[in-house]
C-alpha positions, 0 to 999 in steps of 0.5 A: 527183092526181085531178080534183075531183069536181063535179056538173054540172047536169041539162042538162049531165049529158044531154050526150054524153061523147064529143067532138062538135065541133072546140072539144071536141076541140081543148080536150079539154073532154070528156076533162077531164070538163067541158062548153062551158057550164061552161067559158064560165061559168068564163071569165066568173067568172075575168073578174069576179074579176080585172077590177078590174085594168082600173082598178087597173093604170092608176092605179098606172102613171100615177104614173110614165108621164107624157108631156109634151103627151099628156093621155089617158095614163091612157086609153091605159094602160086599153086597154094593160092590156085588150090585154096581159090579152087576149093573155096569157090567149088564148095561155095557153088556145090554146097552153098549153090551161090555164084560167088567165088572165094580166094586168099583175101587182100588185106588179110594177106598183108596182116598175116605177112607184115603185121603178125609175122614180120611185126609181131614176131610169130613164124608163118607156121604160127600165123597159119594156126591163127587163120585155121582157128579163126575159120573154125570160129567162123564156121561155129558162129555161122552154124549156131546163127550168132553172126547177127549178134556179132555183126551188130556189135560193131558200128557201120562207121568202124566196119566201113572204116576197117575196109578203108584202113586196109585199102590205105595200107595195101596202097602203101604196101604197093607203093613201097614194093614199086619204090614209089616211097622209101624209108627215110630217117628224118621224115619216116617216108619219102619219094623214091628214086624216079630214075629207077625203071621199077618206079616208071613201070609201076606208074605206067601200069597204074595208069594202064589199069586204071583206064581199063577199069574206067572203060569197064573192061572185064578183068581190067586188073589182070590185063593191067598186070599182063600189059605191064609185064609185056612192057617190061619184057619187050623193052628189056627193063631191069625190074626183076630181081637177080643175084646182082640186083635188078636185071632184065627178064631172063626168058622161060628156061623151062617153058611156060607149062608144067604139071603142078606139084604138091606144095610140101613145104607149105601144106600142113605146116600149122604150129598150134603149140608155138602160137601160144607158147611164150618161150619164143618171144622171151616175155610173159605168158600173159602177154603171148596168150593175149596176143595170140588171141588178139591175132586170132580175133583180128583175122576173125574180125576182119574176115567176118565183117569183110565176108558178111558185107561182101556176101550180103551185097552180092546176094542183094545184087543177084536178087537172093535177099527177100523183103525181110532182108533174109537170104536162102541157105544163109548159114550154109553161105557163111559157113563155106567162107569159114571152111574155105579159110580153114582149108587154106590155112592147111594148105599154107596160105592166109585167110581165104574169103568171098571176093567182091570181083564176084560182082562181075560175073553176077553182072554177066547174068550169073545166078547159080552155083554153076558160075562158081564151079566154072570159076573154081575149075579155071583156077584148077587149069591155072595151076598148069601155067604156074611157070608164067608167073616168074615173068611178072615183076613186082612193078607189075603187081604193085599197080593191082595193090594200089588200085585195090586199096582205092577200091576199098576206100569207096565205103568212106562215103557212108561214114557220117563225118558230120558227127564227131563220135562217128567220124574221129574213130573211123578216121583213127581206124583208117590212118593208124593202119598205114601209119603204124603198118599194122591193121590190128592197131587200126582196128583197136584204135578205132574201137577204143576211140569210139567206145570212149567217145560214146561213154563220155558223151552219155551215148553209150546206150547206142551200142552193144555191151560187147563193143565196150567189153572189147574196148576195155580189153584192148585198153588193158592190153596196151597199158599192161601187156605191151 
């Protein structure tokens, strides 16, 4: 597929079309019909489009990562998020030489916090070990070229449904954090207290951000978070957690600029032994080993298909995919996603993966690794402004979760809803995630339902044997090992 044509500004048209510098030759900027200024602008655009993760990832992970005696865990998570995003994006730009950015993934961080740690009882250190192992699997399978067989094992309808289900799960978490929905013993969930400023601030932020997105404002989610935060500060709204409940913003006692510090309480804290140790839940070894494998595979499967779909779509949009559907340096491209996950786990965050917001930079004209290097560099700069994060209330990040969830629902239009054998498993995948507060259950229910319907309708030959093997293992887990 040819690279989409763009008309560069007059100053760029005047530039020679022959590589004239080391940077140009290394990234093949001229070869891809781009220029250094355009690549730099594209990198900034990508950063603005995805930098909301600096605020949102710590907000999600801090629900599960709690360390006794340490009161700056949230700040450490901010720094870890920036480090993981910077590393993942830089290796994507320098090694794979693609204009795509990486950061801790939305949905994967929710699975880490709410399913693995809070729901299943693993410690956050053990969950980091699972993320690390899943990243190693990703790299190994990318290097040996096995990704094609694994991609083909799950039908497209389930891949789309998994993404949509995670979106619904994220939306529920965002609404819960904002107080829009609350627990209810009689009905499970109910409408929250609309007398609370937190609820109204979140709803106002939702409208502001949605309008900015509709107007195609670059970095709409980030600007929405900042605008909502400004409203909270200016009007002295009691939406910040304090010792005596919710209070107005107390100000910047230590300024807004500070040197980054090493996140010693999070880095290199992975607990591999505990991940497979049956003692900590006081149940059979068979259950825990199987449960640990399920956690690892869920991290792997969600990241694998999310990254594969994201990177393939971005590469197609940027004009890298040829008529045969192949893209240059594909093994390296996918390996860098796995390497980012490994590094992120070592630093103390959930799975780092490719970001679809990279499309903003691609639309701005980014076609080479210099775009990614620019984005990665900006994440490094962001670490010097970590005190600013304390001014962002949960009510300001909740709209981002809800809207990212809405964006992740887009793929459902690709599901063949008229075919019950495709639509029912997809539907179960989507609704089970928020209804059971578990991404793993949603994936499991979808795979089991898909396999059973295909087998009992005589259509089992339509899918790979790997799908049916996975379904059988999941059925055995629910019957004997739960």
